[in-house]
mmCIF file of the N, C-alpha and C atoms, coordinates in Angstrom:
data_MODEL
# 
_entry.id   MODEL 
# 
loop_
_atom_site.group_PDB 
_atom_site.id 
_atom_site.type_symbol 
_atom_site.label_atom_id 
_atom_site.label_alt_id 
_atom_site.label_comp_id 
_atom_site.label_asym_id 
_atom_site.label_entity_id 
_atom_site.label_seq_id 
_atom_site.pdbx_PDB_ins_code 
_atom_site.Cartn_x 
_atom_site.Cartn_y 
_atom_site.Cartn_z 
_atom_site.occupancy 
_atom_site.B_iso_or_equiv 
_atom_site.pdbx_formal_charge 
_atom_site.auth_seq_id 
_atom_site.auth_comp_id 
_atom_site.auth_asym_id 
_atom_site.auth_atom_id 
_atom_site.pdbx_PDB_model_num 
ATOM 1   N N  . MET A 1 1  ? 0.846  -1.167 -0.002 1.00 0.00 ? 1  MET A N  1 
ATOM 2   C CA . MET A 1 1  ? -0.023 0.000  -0.008 1.00 0.00 ? 1  MET A CA 1 
ATOM 3   C C  . MET A 1 1  ? 0.892  1.216  0.025  1.00 0.00 ? 1  MET A C  1 
ATOM 4   N N  . THR A 1 2  ? 0.580  2.165  -0.871 1.00 0.00 ? 2  THR A N  1 
ATOM 5   C CA . THR A 1 2  ? 1.363  3.420  -0.943 1.00 0.00 ? 2  THR A CA 1 
ATOM 6   C C  . THR A 1 2  ? 0.627  4.524  -0.212 1.00 0.00 ? 2  THR A C  1 
ATOM 7   N N  . TYR A 1 3  ? 1.388  5.320  0.537  1.00 0.00 ? 3  TYR A N  1 
ATOM 8   C CA . TYR A 1 3  ? 0.840  6.403  1.314  1.00 0.00 ? 3  TYR A CA 1 
ATOM 9   C C  . TYR A 1 3  ? 1.415  7.792  0.852  1.00 0.00 ? 3  TYR A C  1 
ATOM 10  N N  . TYR A 1 4  ? 0.629  8.768  0.922  1.00 0.00 ? 4  TYR A N  1 
ATOM 11  C CA . TYR A 1 4  ? 1.050  10.144 0.424  1.00 0.00 ? 4  TYR A CA 1 
ATOM 12  C C  . TYR A 1 4  ? 0.716  11.173 1.505  1.00 0.00 ? 4  TYR A C  1 
ATOM 13  N N  . ILE A 1 5  ? 1.575  12.182 1.614  1.00 0.00 ? 5  ILE A N  1 
ATOM 14  C CA . ILE A 1 5  ? 1.305  13.315 2.435  1.00 0.00 ? 5  ILE A CA 1 
ATOM 15  C C  . ILE A 1 5  ? 0.642  14.398 1.566  1.00 0.00 ? 5  ILE A C  1 
ATOM 16  N N  . VAL A 1 6  ? -0.473 14.987 2.101  1.00 0.00 ? 6  VAL A N  1 
ATOM 17  C CA . VAL A 1 6  ? -1.186 15.975 1.340  1.00 0.00 ? 6  VAL A CA 1 
ATOM 18  C C  . VAL A 1 6  ? -1.361 17.223 2.218  1.00 0.00 ? 6  VAL A C  1 
ATOM 19  N N  . MET A 1 7  ? -0.892 18.322 1.694  1.00 0.00 ? 7  MET A N  1 
ATOM 20  C CA . MET A 1 7  ? -0.996 19.647 2.394  1.00 0.00 ? 7  MET A CA 1 
ATOM 21  C C  . MET A 1 7  ? -2.167 20.317 1.775  1.00 0.00 ? 7  MET A C  1 
ATOM 22  N N  . PRO A 1 8  ? -2.736 21.368 2.435  1.00 0.00 ? 8  PRO A N  1 
ATOM 23  C CA . PRO A 1 8  ? -3.940 22.114 1.892  1.00 0.00 ? 8  PRO A CA 1 
ATOM 24  C C  . PRO A 1 8  ? -3.757 22.607 0.479  1.00 0.00 ? 8  PRO A C  1 
ATOM 25  N N  . GLU A 1 9  ? -2.531 22.975 0.092  1.00 0.00 ? 9  GLU A N  1 
ATOM 26  C CA . GLU A 1 9  ? -2.284 23.528 -1.227 1.00 0.00 ? 9  GLU A CA 1 
ATOM 27  C C  . GLU A 1 9  ? -2.100 22.410 -2.301 1.00 0.00 ? 9  GLU A C  1 
ATOM 28  N N  . ASP A 1 10 ? -1.998 21.163 -1.850 1.00 0.00 ? 10 ASP A N  1 
ATOM 29  C CA . ASP A 1 10 ? -1.760 20.015 -2.751 1.00 0.00 ? 10 ASP A CA 1 
ATOM 30  C C  . ASP A 1 10 ? -3.096 19.590 -3.378 1.00 0.00 ? 10 ASP A C  1 
ATOM 31  N N  . ASN A 1 11 ? -3.085 19.069 -4.572 1.00 0.00 ? 11 ASN A N  1 
ATOM 32  C CA . ASN A 1 11 ? -4.155 18.472 -5.229 1.00 0.00 ? 11 ASN A CA 1 
ATOM 33  C C  . ASN A 1 11 ? -4.064 16.994 -5.134 1.00 0.00 ? 11 ASN A C  1 
ATOM 34  N N  . GLU A 1 12 ? -5.011 16.293 -4.472 1.00 0.00 ? 12 GLU A N  1 
ATOM 35  C CA . GLU A 1 12 ? -4.953 14.850 -4.278 1.00 0.00 ? 12 GLU A CA 1 
ATOM 36  C C  . GLU A 1 12 ? -4.893 14.086 -5.651 1.00 0.00 ? 12 GLU A C  1 
ATOM 37  N N  . ASN A 1 13 ? -5.430 14.667 -6.708 1.00 0.00 ? 13 ASN A N  1 
ATOM 38  C CA . ASN A 1 13 ? -5.392 14.059 -7.993 1.00 0.00 ? 13 ASN A CA 1 
ATOM 39  C C  . ASN A 1 13 ? -4.096 14.176 -8.737 1.00 0.00 ? 13 ASN A C  1 
ATOM 40  N N  . ASN A 1 14 ? -3.174 14.917 -8.227 1.00 0.00 ? 14 ASN A N  1 
ATOM 41  C CA . ASN A 1 14 ? -1.920 15.226 -8.897 1.00 0.00 ? 14 ASN A CA 1 
ATOM 42  C C  . ASN A 1 14 ? -0.755 15.137 -7.973 1.00 0.00 ? 14 ASN A C  1 
ATOM 43  N N  . LEU A 1 15 ? -0.507 13.930 -7.412 1.00 0.00 ? 15 LEU A N  1 
ATOM 44  C CA . LEU A 1 15 ? 0.551  13.766 -6.425 1.00 0.00 ? 15 LEU A CA 1 
ATOM 45  C C  . LEU A 1 15 ? 1.822  13.348 -7.115 1.00 0.00 ? 15 LEU A C  1 
ATOM 46  N N  . TRP A 1 16 ? 2.983  13.797 -6.562 1.00 0.00 ? 16 TRP A N  1 
ATOM 47  C CA . TRP A 1 16 ? 4.271  13.547 -7.177 1.00 0.00 ? 16 TRP A CA 1 
ATOM 48  C C  . TRP A 1 16 ? 5.141  12.725 -6.175 1.00 0.00 ? 16 TRP A C  1 
ATOM 49  N N  . ASP A 1 17 ? 6.313  12.396 -6.617 1.00 0.00 ? 17 ASP A N  1 
ATOM 50  C CA . ASP A 1 17 ? 7.289  11.665 -5.742 1.00 0.00 ? 17 ASP A CA 1 
ATOM 51  C C  . ASP A 1 17 ? 7.462  12.375 -4.421 1.00 0.00 ? 17 ASP A C  1 
ATOM 52  N N  . GLU A 1 18 ? 7.482  13.694 -4.434 1.00 0.00 ? 18 GLU A N  1 
ATOM 53  C CA . GLU A 1 18 ? 7.752  14.448 -3.223 1.00 0.00 ? 18 GLU A CA 1 
ATOM 54  C C  . GLU A 1 18 ? 6.614  14.248 -2.202 1.00 0.00 ? 18 GLU A C  1 
ATOM 55  N N  . ASN A 1 19 ? 5.445  13.831 -2.626 1.00 0.00 ? 19 ASN A N  1 
ATOM 56  C CA . ASN A 1 19 ? 4.336  13.575 -1.744 1.00 0.00 ? 19 ASN A CA 1 
ATOM 57  C C  . ASN A 1 19 ? 4.282  12.156 -1.229 1.00 0.00 ? 19 ASN A C  1 
ATOM 58  N N  . GLU A 1 20 ? 5.048  11.223 -1.821 1.00 0.00 ? 20 GLU A N  1 
ATOM 59  C CA . GLU A 1 20 ? 4.979  9.857  -1.408 1.00 0.00 ? 20 GLU A CA 1 
ATOM 60  C C  . GLU A 1 20 ? 5.691  9.599  -0.099 1.00 0.00 ? 20 GLU A C  1 
ATOM 61  N N  . LEU A 1 21 ? 4.970  9.234  0.891  1.00 0.00 ? 21 LEU A N  1 
ATOM 62  C CA . LEU A 1 21 ? 5.500  8.887  2.217  1.00 0.00 ? 21 LEU A CA 1 
ATOM 63  C C  . LEU A 1 21 ? 6.226  7.586  2.153  1.00 0.00 ? 21 LEU A C  1 
ATOM 64  N N  . GLY A 1 22 ? 5.690  6.681  1.419  1.00 0.00 ? 22 GLY A N  1 
ATOM 65  C CA . GLY A 1 22 ? 6.337  5.370  1.264  1.00 0.00 ? 22 GLY A CA 1 
ATOM 66  C C  . GLY A 1 22 ? 5.328  4.339  0.989  1.00 0.00 ? 22 GLY A C  1 
ATOM 67  N N  . GLU A 1 23 ? 5.864  3.093  0.972  1.00 0.00 ? 23 GLU A N  1 
ATOM 68  C CA . GLU A 1 23 ? 5.035  1.923  0.625  1.00 0.00 ? 23 GLU A CA 1 
ATOM 69  C C  . GLU A 1 23 ? 5.195  0.829  1.687  1.00 0.00 ? 23 GLU A C  1 
ATOM 70  N N  . SER A 1 24 ? 4.087  0.213  2.040  1.00 0.00 ? 24 SER A N  1 
ATOM 71  C CA . SER A 1 24 ? 4.171  -0.912 2.980  1.00 0.00 ? 24 SER A CA 1 
ATOM 72  C C  . SER A 1 24 ? 3.898  -2.163 2.258  1.00 0.00 ? 24 SER A C  1 
ATOM 73  N N  . SER A 1 25 ? 4.658  -3.225 2.621  1.00 0.00 ? 25 SER A N  1 
ATOM 74  C CA . SER A 1 25 ? 4.471  -4.561 1.968  1.00 0.00 ? 25 SER A CA 1 
ATOM 75  C C  . SER A 1 25 ? 5.128  -5.577 2.876  1.00 0.00 ? 25 SER A C  1 
ATOM 76  N N  . PHE A 1 26 ? 4.389  -6.599 3.229  1.00 0.00 ? 26 PHE A N  1 
ATOM 77  C CA . PHE A 1 26 ? 4.814  -7.748 3.980  1.00 0.00 ? 26 PHE A CA 1 
ATOM 78  C C  . PHE A 1 26 ? 5.608  -7.342 5.232  1.00 0.00 ? 26 PHE A C  1 
ATOM 79  N N  . GLY A 1 27 ? 5.010  -6.434 5.983  1.00 0.00 ? 27 GLY A N  1 
ATOM 80  C CA . GLY A 1 27 ? 5.619  -6.049 7.285  1.00 0.00 ? 27 GLY A CA 1 
ATOM 81  C C  . GLY A 1 27 ? 6.820  -5.103 7.149  1.00 0.00 ? 27 GLY A C  1 
ATOM 82  N N  . MET A 1 28 ? 7.092  -4.607 5.948  1.00 0.00 ? 28 MET A N  1 
ATOM 83  C CA . MET A 1 28 ? 8.219  -3.674 5.714  1.00 0.00 ? 28 MET A CA 1 
ATOM 84  C C  . MET A 1 28 ? 7.571  -2.318 5.278  1.00 0.00 ? 28 MET A C  1 
ATOM 85  N N  . PHE A 1 29 ? 8.268  -1.269 5.658  1.00 0.00 ? 29 PHE A N  1 
ATOM 86  C CA . PHE A 1 29 ? 7.900  0.072  5.153  1.00 0.00 ? 29 PHE A CA 1 
ATOM 87  C C  . PHE A 1 29 ? 9.106  0.667  4.432  1.00 0.00 ? 29 PHE A C  1 
ATOM 88  N N  . TYR A 1 30 ? 8.891  1.081  3.164  1.00 0.00 ? 30 TYR A N  1 
ATOM 89  C CA . TYR A 1 30 ? 9.914  1.644  2.299  1.00 0.00 ? 30 TYR A CA 1 
ATOM 90  C C  . TYR A 1 30 ? 9.617  3.128  2.186  1.00 0.00 ? 30 TYR A C  1 
ATOM 91  N N  . PRO A 1 31 ? 10.320 3.979  2.930  1.00 0.00 ? 31 PRO A N  1 
ATOM 92  C CA . PRO A 1 31 ? 10.053 5.417  2.921  1.00 0.00 ? 31 PRO A CA 1 
ATOM 93  C C  . PRO A 1 31 ? 10.336 6.039  1.532  1.00 0.00 ? 31 PRO A C  1 
ATOM 94  N N  . GLY A 1 32 ? 9.533  7.053  1.218  1.00 0.00 ? 32 GLY A N  1 
ATOM 95  C CA . GLY A 1 32 ? 9.668  7.863  0.029  1.00 0.00 ? 32 GLY A CA 1 
ATOM 96  C C  . GLY A 1 32 ? 10.095 9.255  0.387  1.00 0.00 ? 32 GLY A C  1 
ATOM 97  N N  . ARG A 1 33 ? 10.145 10.103 -0.631 1.00 0.00 ? 33 ARG A N  1 
ATOM 98  C CA . ARG A 1 33 ? 10.559 11.467 -0.398 1.00 0.00 ? 33 ARG A CA 1 
ATOM 99  C C  . ARG A 1 33 ? 9.661  12.242 0.595  1.00 0.00 ? 33 ARG A C  1 
ATOM 100 N N  . GLY A 1 34 ? 8.412  11.937 0.558  1.00 0.00 ? 34 GLY A N  1 
ATOM 101 C CA . GLY A 1 34 ? 7.430  12.661 1.420  1.00 0.00 ? 34 GLY A CA 1 
ATOM 102 C C  . GLY A 1 34 ? 7.743  12.455 2.915  1.00 0.00 ? 34 GLY A C  1 
ATOM 103 N N  . MET A 1 35 ? 8.416  11.373 3.282  1.00 0.00 ? 35 MET A N  1 
ATOM 104 C CA . MET A 1 35 ? 8.749  11.106 4.684  1.00 0.00 ? 35 MET A CA 1 
ATOM 105 C C  . MET A 1 35 ? 9.706  12.255 5.187  1.00 0.00 ? 35 MET A C  1 
ATOM 106 N N  . GLU A 1 36 ? 10.570 12.713 4.381  1.00 0.00 ? 36 GLU A N  1 
ATOM 107 C CA . GLU A 1 36 ? 11.471 13.851 4.814  1.00 0.00 ? 36 GLU A CA 1 
ATOM 108 C C  . GLU A 1 36 ? 10.597 15.047 5.067  1.00 0.00 ? 36 GLU A C  1 
ATOM 109 N N  . ALA A 1 37 ? 9.662  15.329 4.274  1.00 0.00 ? 37 ALA A N  1 
ATOM 110 C CA . ALA A 1 37 ? 8.777  16.488 4.497  1.00 0.00 ? 37 ALA A CA 1 
ATOM 111 C C  . ALA A 1 37 ? 7.994  16.361 5.810  1.00 0.00 ? 37 ALA A C  1 
ATOM 112 N N  . LEU A 1 38 ? 7.494  15.147 6.050  1.00 0.00 ? 38 LEU A N  1 
ATOM 113 C CA . LEU A 1 38 ? 6.764  14.888 7.325  1.00 0.00 ? 38 LEU A CA 1 
ATOM 114 C C  . LEU A 1 38 ? 7.711  15.077 8.489  1.00 0.00 ? 38 LEU A C  1 
ATOM 115 N N  . ARG A 1 39 ? 8.894  14.562 8.385  1.00 0.00 ? 39 ARG A N  1 
ATOM 116 C CA . ARG A 1 39 ? 9.930  14.723 9.494  1.00 0.00 ? 39 ARG A CA 1 
ATOM 117 C C  . ARG A 1 39 ? 10.167 16.196 9.746  1.00 0.00 ? 39 ARG A C  1 
ATOM 118 N N  . GLU A 1 40 ? 10.320 16.976 8.642  1.00 0.00 ? 40 GLU A N  1 
ATOM 119 C CA . GLU A 1 40 ? 10.588 18.400 8.807  1.00 0.00 ? 40 GLU A CA 1 
ATOM 120 C C  . GLU A 1 40 ? 9.473  19.142 9.474  1.00 0.00 ? 40 GLU A C  1 
ATOM 121 N N  . ILE A 1 41 ? 8.221  18.727 9.174  1.00 0.00 ? 41 ILE A N  1 
ATOM 122 C CA . ILE A 1 41 ? 7.003  19.333 9.818  1.00 0.00 ? 41 ILE A CA 1 
ATOM 123 C C  . ILE A 1 41 ? 6.979  18.970 11.281 1.00 0.00 ? 41 ILE A C  1 
ATOM 124 N N  . ILE A 1 42 ? 7.203  17.676 11.584 1.00 0.00 ? 42 ILE A N  1 
ATOM 125 C CA . ILE A 1 42 ? 7.200  17.261 12.970 1.00 0.00 ? 42 ILE A CA 1 
ATOM 126 C C  . ILE A 1 42 ? 8.304  17.928 13.760 1.00 0.00 ? 42 ILE A C  1 
ATOM 127 N N  . GLU A 1 43 ? 9.506  18.035 13.236 1.00 0.00 ? 43 GLU A N  1 
ATOM 128 C CA . GLU A 1 43 ? 10.630 18.614 14.034 1.00 0.00 ? 43 GLU A CA 1 
ATOM 129 C C  . GLU A 1 43 ? 10.632 20.133 14.073 1.00 0.00 ? 43 GLU A C  1 
ATOM 130 N N  . LYS A 1 44 ? 10.148 20.863 13.052 1.00 0.00 ? 44 LYS A N  1 
ATOM 131 C CA . LYS A 1 44 ? 10.321 22.271 13.016 1.00 0.00 ? 44 LYS A CA 1 
ATOM 132 C C  . LYS A 1 44 ? 9.070  23.106 12.850 1.00 0.00 ? 44 LYS A C  1 
ATOM 133 N N  . HIS A 1 45 ? 7.971  22.442 12.428 1.00 0.00 ? 45 HIS A N  1 
ATOM 134 C CA . HIS A 1 45 ? 6.735  23.201 12.157 1.00 0.00 ? 45 HIS A CA 1 
ATOM 135 C C  . HIS A 1 45 ? 5.498  22.510 12.705 1.00 0.00 ? 45 HIS A C  1 
ATOM 136 N N  . ARG A 1 46 ? 5.563  22.103 13.973 1.00 0.00 ? 46 ARG A N  1 
ATOM 137 C CA . ARG A 1 46 ? 4.471  21.304 14.496 1.00 0.00 ? 46 ARG A CA 1 
ATOM 138 C C  . ARG A 1 46 ? 3.038  21.965 14.437 1.00 0.00 ? 46 ARG A C  1 
ATOM 139 N N  . ILE A 1 47 ? 3.017  23.247 14.399 1.00 0.00 ? 47 ILE A N  1 
ATOM 140 C CA . ILE A 1 47 ? 1.808  23.953 14.309 1.00 0.00 ? 47 ILE A CA 1 
ATOM 141 C C  . ILE A 1 47 ? 1.048  23.579 13.014 1.00 0.00 ? 47 ILE A C  1 
ATOM 142 N N  . HIS A 1 48 ? 1.812  23.137 12.003 1.00 0.00 ? 48 HIS A N  1 
ATOM 143 C CA . HIS A 1 48 ? 1.168  22.758 10.662 1.00 0.00 ? 48 HIS A CA 1 
ATOM 144 C C  . HIS A 1 48 ? 0.709  21.310 10.650 1.00 0.00 ? 48 HIS A C  1 
ATOM 145 N N  . LEU A 1 49 ? 0.926  20.508 11.695 1.00 0.00 ? 49 LEU A N  1 
ATOM 146 C CA . LEU A 1 49 ? 0.560  19.126 11.682 1.00 0.00 ? 49 LEU A CA 1 
ATOM 147 C C  . LEU A 1 49 ? -0.946 18.967 11.501 1.00 0.00 ? 49 LEU A C  1 
ATOM 148 N N  . LYS A 1 50 ? -1.737 19.900 12.032 1.00 0.00 ? 50 LYS A N  1 
ATOM 149 C CA . LYS A 1 50 ? -3.171 19.848 11.966 1.00 0.00 ? 50 LYS A CA 1 
ATOM 150 C C  . LYS A 1 50 ? -3.675 19.983 10.541 1.00 0.00 ? 50 LYS A C  1 
ATOM 151 N N  . ASN A 1 51 ? -2.813 20.500 9.660  1.00 0.00 ? 51 ASN A N  1 
ATOM 152 C CA . ASN A 1 51 ? -3.196 20.674 8.232  1.00 0.00 ? 51 ASN A CA 1 
ATOM 153 C C  . ASN A 1 51 ? -2.748 19.542 7.311  1.00 0.00 ? 51 ASN A C  1 
ATOM 154 N N  . VAL A 1 52 ? -1.955 18.619 7.888  1.00 0.00 ? 52 VAL A N  1 
ATOM 155 C CA . VAL A 1 52 ? -1.415 17.449 7.116  1.00 0.00 ? 52 VAL A CA 1 
ATOM 156 C C  . VAL A 1 52 ? -2.495 16.375 7.047  1.00 0.00 ? 52 VAL A C  1 
ATOM 157 N N  . GLU A 1 53 ? -2.667 15.840 5.833  1.00 0.00 ? 53 GLU A N  1 
ATOM 158 C CA . GLU A 1 53 ? -3.601 14.734 5.661  1.00 0.00 ? 53 GLU A CA 1 
ATOM 159 C C  . GLU A 1 53 ? -2.723 13.620 5.033  1.00 0.00 ? 53 GLU A C  1 
ATOM 160 N N  . ILE A 1 54 ? -2.959 12.404 5.400  1.00 0.00 ? 54 ILE A N  1 
ATOM 161 C CA . ILE A 1 54 ? -2.294 11.256 4.781  1.00 0.00 ? 54 ILE A CA 1 
ATOM 162 C C  . ILE A 1 54 ? -3.357 10.496 4.005  1.00 0.00 ? 54 ILE A C  1 
ATOM 163 N N  . ILE A 1 55 ? -3.102 10.139 2.766  1.00 0.00 ? 55 ILE A N  1 
ATOM 164 C CA . ILE A 1 55 ? -3.977 9.296  1.998  1.00 0.00 ? 55 ILE A CA 1 
ATOM 165 C C  . ILE A 1 55 ? -3.236 8.125  1.455  1.00 0.00 ? 55 ILE A C  1 
ATOM 166 N N  . ASN A 1 56 ? -3.953 7.042  1.227  1.00 0.00 ? 56 ASN A N  1 
ATOM 167 C CA . ASN A 1 56 ? -3.328 5.908  0.565  1.00 0.00 ? 56 ASN A CA 1 
ATOM 168 C C  . ASN A 1 56 ? -3.785 5.801  -0.897 1.00 0.00 ? 56 ASN A C  1 
ATOM 169 N N  . GLU A 1 57 ? -3.347 4.773  -1.537 1.00 0.00 ? 57 GLU A N  1 
ATOM 170 C CA . GLU A 1 57 ? -3.676 4.610  -2.978 1.00 0.00 ? 57 GLU A CA 1 
ATOM 171 C C  . GLU A 1 57 ? -5.155 4.333  -3.206 1.00 0.00 ? 57 GLU A C  1 
ATOM 172 N N  . ARG A 1 58 ? -5.905 3.927  -2.144 1.00 0.00 ? 58 ARG A N  1 
ATOM 173 C CA . ARG A 1 58 ? -7.342 3.700  -2.250 1.00 0.00 ? 58 ARG A CA 1 
ATOM 174 C C  . ARG A 1 58 ? -8.080 4.977  -1.844 1.00 0.00 ? 58 ARG A C  1 
ATOM 175 N N  . ASN A 1 59 ? -7.385 6.050  -1.564 1.00 0.00 ? 59 ASN A N  1 
ATOM 176 C CA . ASN A 1 59 ? -7.890 7.343  -1.134 1.00 0.00 ? 59 ASN A CA 1 
ATOM 177 C C  . ASN A 1 59 ? -8.485 7.279  0.227  1.00 0.00 ? 59 ASN A C  1 
ATOM 178 N N  . ASP A 1 60 ? -8.117 6.320  1.115  1.00 0.00 ? 60 ASP A N  1 
ATOM 179 C CA . ASP A 1 60 ? -8.461 6.307  2.480  1.00 0.00 ? 60 ASP A CA 1 
ATOM 180 C C  . ASP A 1 60 ? -7.674 7.422  3.097  1.00 0.00 ? 60 ASP A C  1 
ATOM 181 N N  . LYS A 1 61 ? -8.298 8.110  4.108  1.00 0.00 ? 61 LYS A N  1 
ATOM 182 C CA . LYS A 1 61 ? -7.633 9.262  4.742  1.00 0.00 ? 61 LYS A CA 1 
ATOM 183 C C  . LYS A 1 61 ? -7.220 8.962  6.187  1.00 0.00 ? 61 LYS A C  1 
ATOM 184 N N  . PHE A 1 62 ? -6.056 9.441  6.603  1.00 0.00 ? 62 PHE A N  1 
ATOM 185 C CA . PHE A 1 62 ? -5.497 9.225  7.919  1.00 0.00 ? 62 PHE A CA 1 
ATOM 186 C C  . PHE A 1 62 ? -4.949 10.515 8.511  1.00 0.00 ? 62 PHE A C  1 
ATOM 187 N N  . THR A 1 63 ? -5.000 10.634 9.787  1.00 0.00 ? 63 THR A N  1 
ATOM 188 C CA . THR A 1 63 ? -4.234 11.709 10.443 1.00 0.00 ? 63 THR A CA 1 
ATOM 189 C C  . THR A 1 63 ? -2.790 11.235 10.562 1.00 0.00 ? 63 THR A C  1 
ATOM 190 N N  . VAL A 1 64 ? -1.896 12.158 10.913 1.00 0.00 ? 64 VAL A N  1 
ATOM 191 C CA . VAL A 1 64 ? -0.479 11.801 11.076 1.00 0.00 ? 64 VAL A CA 1 
ATOM 192 C C  . VAL A 1 64 ? -0.380 10.684 12.155 1.00 0.00 ? 64 VAL A C  1 
ATOM 193 N N  . LEU A 1 65 ? -1.054 10.864 13.257 1.00 0.00 ? 65 LEU A N  1 
ATOM 194 C CA . LEU A 1 65 ? -0.961 9.867  14.309 1.00 0.00 ? 65 LEU A CA 1 
ATOM 195 C C  . LEU A 1 65 ? -1.526 8.511  13.860 1.00 0.00 ? 65 LEU A C  1 
ATOM 196 N N  . GLU A 1 66 ? -2.551 8.477  13.097 1.00 0.00 ? 66 GLU A N  1 
ATOM 197 C CA . GLU A 1 66 ? -3.092 7.202  12.581 1.00 0.00 ? 66 GLU A CA 1 
ATOM 198 C C  . GLU A 1 66 ? -2.136 6.554  11.625 1.00 0.00 ? 66 GLU A C  1 
ATOM 199 N N  . PHE A 1 67 ? -1.470 7.328  10.786 1.00 0.00 ? 67 PHE A N  1 
ATOM 200 C CA . PHE A 1 67 ? -0.447 6.807  9.830  1.00 0.00 ? 67 PHE A CA 1 
ATOM 201 C C  . PHE A 1 67 ? 0.705  6.214  10.603 1.00 0.00 ? 67 PHE A C  1 
ATOM 202 N N  . LEU A 1 68 ? 1.266  6.963  11.644 1.00 0.00 ? 68 LEU A N  1 
ATOM 203 C CA . LEU A 1 68 ? 2.382  6.486  12.400 1.00 0.00 ? 68 LEU A CA 1 
ATOM 204 C C  . LEU A 1 68 ? 2.008  5.238  13.178 1.00 0.00 ? 68 LEU A C  1 
ATOM 205 N N  . ASP A 1 69 ? 0.718  5.152  13.575 1.00 0.00 ? 69 ASP A N  1 
ATOM 206 C CA . ASP A 1 69 ? 0.240  3.919  14.327 1.00 0.00 ? 69 ASP A CA 1 
ATOM 207 C C  . ASP A 1 69 ? 0.243  2.737  13.334 1.00 0.00 ? 69 ASP A C  1 
ATOM 208 N N  . LEU A 1 70 ? -0.060 2.973  12.068 1.00 0.00 ? 70 LEU A N  1 
ATOM 209 C CA . LEU A 1 70 ? -0.129 1.935  11.036 1.00 0.00 ? 70 LEU A CA 1 
ATOM 210 C C  . LEU A 1 70 ? 1.256  1.328  10.801 1.00 0.00 ? 70 LEU A C  1 
ATOM 211 N N  . ILE A 1 71 ? 2.261  2.169  10.834 1.00 0.00 ? 71 ILE A N  1 
ATOM 212 C CA . ILE A 1 71 ? 3.610  1.682  10.439 1.00 0.00 ? 71 ILE A CA 1 
ATOM 213 C C  . ILE A 1 71 ? 4.508  1.419  11.684 1.00 0.00 ? 71 ILE A C  1 
ATOM 214 N N  . LYS A 1 72 ? 4.024  1.636  12.866 1.00 0.00 ? 72 LYS A N  1 
ATOM 215 C CA . LYS A 1 72 ? 4.898  1.516  14.022 1.00 0.00 ? 72 LYS A CA 1 
ATOM 216 C C  . LYS A 1 72 ? 5.550  0.140  14.254 1.00 0.00 ? 72 LYS A C  1 
ATOM 217 N N  . ASP A 1 73 ? 4.830  -0.959 13.866 1.00 0.00 ? 73 ASP A N  1 
ATOM 218 C CA . ASP A 1 73 ? 5.437  -2.261 14.020 1.00 0.00 ? 73 ASP A CA 1 
ATOM 219 C C  . ASP A 1 73 ? 6.054  -2.820 12.821 1.00 0.00 ? 73 ASP A C  1 
ATOM 220 N N  . MET A 1 74 ? 6.153  -2.010 11.760 1.00 0.00 ? 74 MET A N  1 
ATOM 221 C CA . MET A 1 74 ? 6.827  -2.389 10.555 1.00 0.00 ? 74 MET A CA 1 
ATOM 222 C C  . MET A 1 74 ? 8.325  -2.167 10.631 1.00 0.00 ? 74 MET A C  1 
ATOM 223 N N  . LYS A 1 75 ? 9.074  -2.971 9.951  1.00 0.00 ? 75 LYS A N  1 
ATOM 224 C CA . LYS A 1 75 ? 10.486 -2.741 9.805  1.00 0.00 ? 75 LYS A CA 1 
ATOM 225 C C  . LYS A 1 75 ? 10.703 -1.722 8.744  1.00 0.00 ? 75 LYS A C  1 
ATOM 226 N N  . ILE A 1 76 ? 11.422 -0.662 9.118  1.00 0.00 ? 76 ILE A N  1 
ATOM 227 C CA . ILE A 1 76 ? 11.653 0.461  8.180  1.00 0.00 ? 76 ILE A CA 1 
ATOM 228 C C  . ILE A 1 76 ? 12.910 0.158  7.372  1.00 0.00 ? 76 ILE A C  1 
ATOM 229 N N  . TYR A 1 77 ? 12.783 0.147  5.996  1.00 0.00 ? 77 TYR A N  1 
ATOM 230 C CA . TYR A 1 77 ? 13.944 -0.102 5.106  1.00 0.00 ? 77 TYR A CA 1 
ATOM 231 C C  . TYR A 1 77 ? 14.661 1.223  5.002  1.00 0.00 ? 77 TYR A C  1 
ATOM 232 N N  . GLU A 1 78 ? 15.895 1.181  5.322  1.00 0.00 ? 78 GLU A N  1 
ATOM 233 C CA . GLU A 1 78 ? 16.733 2.400  5.188  1.00 0.00 ? 78 GLU A CA 1 
ATOM 234 C C  . GLU A 1 78 ? 17.860 2.138  4.278  1.00 0.00 ? 78 GLU A C  1 
ATOM 235 N N  . VAL A 1 79 ? 18.039 3.122  3.365  1.00 0.00 ? 79 VAL A N  1 
ATOM 236 C CA . VAL A 1 79 ? 19.122 2.997  2.345  1.00 0.00 ? 79 VAL A CA 1 
ATOM 237 C C  . VAL A 1 79 ? 20.366 3.702  2.958  1.00 0.00 ? 79 VAL A C  1 
ATOM 238 N N  . ASN A 1 80 ? 21.472 3.039  2.965  1.00 0.00 ? 80 ASN A N  1 
ATOM 239 C CA . ASN A 1 80 ? 22.695 3.605  3.477  1.00 0.00 ? 80 ASN A CA 1 
ATOM 240 C C  . ASN A 1 80 ? 23.443 4.247  2.287  1.00 0.00 ? 80 ASN A C  1 
ATOM 241 N N  . ASP A 1 81 ? 23.601 5.566  2.347  1.00 0.00 ? 81 ASP A N  1 
ATOM 242 C CA . ASP A 1 81 ? 24.290 6.245  1.233  1.00 0.00 ? 81 ASP A CA 1 
ATOM 243 C C  . ASP A 1 81 ? 25.781 6.012  1.272  1.00 0.00 ? 81 ASP A C  1 
# 
């Protein structure tokens, strides 16, 4: 399942790589570019968290906390540069 971060100025019908939080499959989570945006909001702009919406490829909607709860038990795949 692929998840996307959507801000108020984003169009849900026109999401790019920068919006992709990542993909879950078989107990693994493969982060995408959108995960960096979410980290930045959490660390530096918490006031904007209330404006963040997470959607998946089926257009199901989640809050940030609901999304984090979904992936909390998954193994996060990290690429070592």
